[in-house]
C-alpha positions as CSV (number, residue, x, y, z in Angstrom):
1,M,-65.3,-27.7,-87.9
2,K,-67.6,-30.1,-86.1
3,S,-64.9,-32.2,-84.5
4,I,-63.0,-29.4,-83.0
5,G,-66.2,-28.6,-81.4
6,T,-66.7,-32.4,-80.0
7,F,-63.3,-32.0,-78.7
8,I,-63.4,-29.2,-76.3
9,T,-67.0,-30.6,-75.5
10,A,-65.1,-33.8,-74.3
11,I,-62.5,-31.7,-72.6
12,A,-64.8,-29.7,-70.9
13,I,-66.7,-32.9,-69.4
14,A,-63.8,-35.2,-68.9
15,A,-61.3,-31.3,-67.0
16,I,-65.4,-31.6,-65.3
17,A,-65.4,-35.5,-63.6
18,G,-62.5,-35.5,-63.7
19,C,-59.2,-37.5,-61.4
20,T,-58.3,-35.7,-57.6
21,I,-55.8,-34.2,-57.3
22,M,-53.5,-36.1,-55.3
23,D,-50.5,-35.9,-52.7
24,G,-48.9,-38.3,-50.7
25,N,-45.9,-38.8,-49.4
26,A,-44.4,-41.5,-46.3
27,I,-41.5,-39.5,-43.6
28,V,-39.7,-43.1,-42.3
29,T,-39.1,-42.7,-38.6
30,G,-38.6,-46.5,-37.2
31,T,-38.6,-50.0,-38.9
32,T,-39.9,-50.3,-42.2
33,R,-41.9,-54.1,-42.4
34,P,-42.5,-55.1,-45.6
35,A,-46.5,-53.4,-47.5
36,I,-49.3,-54.8,-46.8
37,S,-53.1,-54.1,-48.5
38,P,-54.2,-51.0,-47.5
39,E,-57.2,-51.9,-46.7
40,K,-55.4,-54.1,-43.7
41,V,-54.5,-50.5,-42.8
42,R,-56.7,-48.9,-39.5
43,L,-58.0,-45.6,-38.5
44,Y,-57.6,-45.0,-35.1
45,R,-57.8,-40.9,-33.2
46,V,-56.1,-42.1,-30.0
47,A,-53.2,-44.0,-29.9
48,P,-53.6,-48.3,-29.4
49,D,-51.9,-50.0,-26.4
50,E,-49.4,-51.0,-27.9
51,F,-47.3,-49.9,-31.8
52,E,-44.4,-49.5,-32.7
53,E,-43.6,-45.8,-34.7
54,I,-43.1,-46.6,-38.7
55,A,-43.4,-43.2,-40.7
56,I,-45.1,-39.8,-40.5
57,V,-47.6,-40.1,-43.2
58,S,-49.8,-37.5,-44.9
59,V,-52.0,-36.9,-48.0
60,S,-54.2,-34.3,-50.0
61,A,-56.2,-34.7,-52.4
62,G,-58.2,-31.4,-54.4
63,H,-60.1,-31.2,-56.8
64,D,-63.1,-28.4,-57.9
65,F,-66.6,-30.3,-58.2
66,K,-66.4,-32.9,-55.6
67,K,-68.0,-32.9,-52.7
68,N,-66.6,-32.3,-49.1
69,S,-67.4,-36.3,-48.5
70,S,-66.1,-37.2,-51.3
71,L,-62.3,-35.8,-51.1
72,M,-62.3,-37.4,-47.6
73,N,-62.7,-40.8,-48.6
74,E,-60.0,-40.6,-51.4
75,A,-57.8,-38.9,-48.9
76,I,-58.4,-41.1,-46.2
77,Q,-57.9,-43.9,-49.0
78,R,-54.2,-42.8,-50.3
79,L,-54.0,-42.4,-46.7
80,K,-54.4,-46.0,-46.3
81,E,-52.1,-46.7,-49.1
82,E,-49.2,-44.5,-48.2
83,A,-48.8,-45.6,-44.9
84,A,-49.5,-49.3,-46.2
85,K,-46.4,-48.8,-49.1
86,V,-44.0,-48.5,-45.3
87,G,-46.0,-52.1,-44.0
88,A,-48.0,-50.3,-41.8
89,N,-51.7,-51.8,-40.1
90,G,-52.9,-48.7,-38.6
91,V,-52.4,-44.9,-38.8
92,I,-52.9,-42.2,-35.7
93,L,-55.3,-39.2,-37.5
94,T,-53.1,-36.1,-35.9
95,I,-54.5,-33.4,-38.7
96,I,-58.0,-33.6,-40.7
97,D,-58.4,-30.1,-42.5
98,E,-60.6,-29.7,-44.8
99,R,-61.0,-27.5,-48.0
100,D,-62.2,-24.4,-47.3
101,A,-65.3,-23.1,-49.0
102,P,-64.9,-20.7,-50.8
103,S,-66.2,-16.9,-50.5
104,V,-67.3,-13.6,-52.5
105,T,-67.0,-10.4,-51.1
106,T,-68.8,-7.4,-52.0
107,G,-67.7,-4.0,-51.2
108,F,-68.7,-0.2,-53.5
109,G,-67.3,3.2,-52.3
110,S,-66.3,6.8,-52.9
111,G,-64.8,9.2,-51.7
112,T,-62.0,12.5,-53.2
113,A,-58.2,11.8,-53.7
114,T,-55.9,14.4,-54.2
115,G,-52.3,14.3,-56.2
116,T,-50.4,16.7,-58.5
117,G,-52.9,17.1,-60.9
118,G,-55.4,18.8,-58.6
119,N,-58.5,17.0,-57.6
120,V,-59.1,13.4,-58.3
121,F,-63.5,12.1,-57.2
122,L,-63.1,7.4,-57.4
123,T,-66.4,5.6,-56.8
124,G,-67.2,2.3,-57.5
125,T,-67.6,-1.1,-56.8
126,A,-65.3,-4.0,-56.2
127,T,-65.8,-8.1,-56.0
128,S,-63.6,-9.9,-54.5
129,V,-63.4,-13.9,-54.8
130,N,-61.9,-16.2,-52.4
131,R,-61.2,-19.9,-53.7
132,G,-59.6,-20.6,-50.4
133,D,-58.2,-24.0,-49.4
134,A,-59.0,-26.2,-52.5
135,Y,-57.4,-28.9,-50.9
136,T,-58.4,-31.3,-47.9
137,R,-54.9,-33.2,-46.8
138,L,-54.2,-35.2,-43.3
139,N,-51.4,-36.1,-41.4
140,G,-50.4,-39.3,-39.4
141,L,-48.3,-41.4,-37.0
142,A,-47.9,-45.4,-39.4
143,I,-47.2,-47.6,-36.4
144,H,-47.5,-51.5,-35.9
145,V,-50.1,-52.3,-33.7
146,V,-49.1,-55.8,-31.4
147,E,-51.7,-57.4,-32.0
């Protein structure tokens, strides 16, 4: 019985500290090049003077227990990896969408309703929890900057 408790505790710790859920892809729109190291991929907010379009890249990163900044850093790394796979040495960021903060709404109400069986009195409270979008999402245009 003790080993089952230890196993459940280990699973719970792994779930809390576990890996970030990551997804990414590239839609090729130009001519690909040989893959490069993600460390060589540079991010741009404004297009450089001369570049060749290679692909549209998008990624998402989600984890219930990580800070927004950690998710953003992991998403940026994954975006660079997707761009590097198609030989891009730059990404022009087009969409930066950080995850939503969860919200809780509580309400109280009462009222009278008439039904086929007569009058019915309604009263109570309600609580609504909106988790929001748990993912940080990035989109960009993977490019080869002419140097």
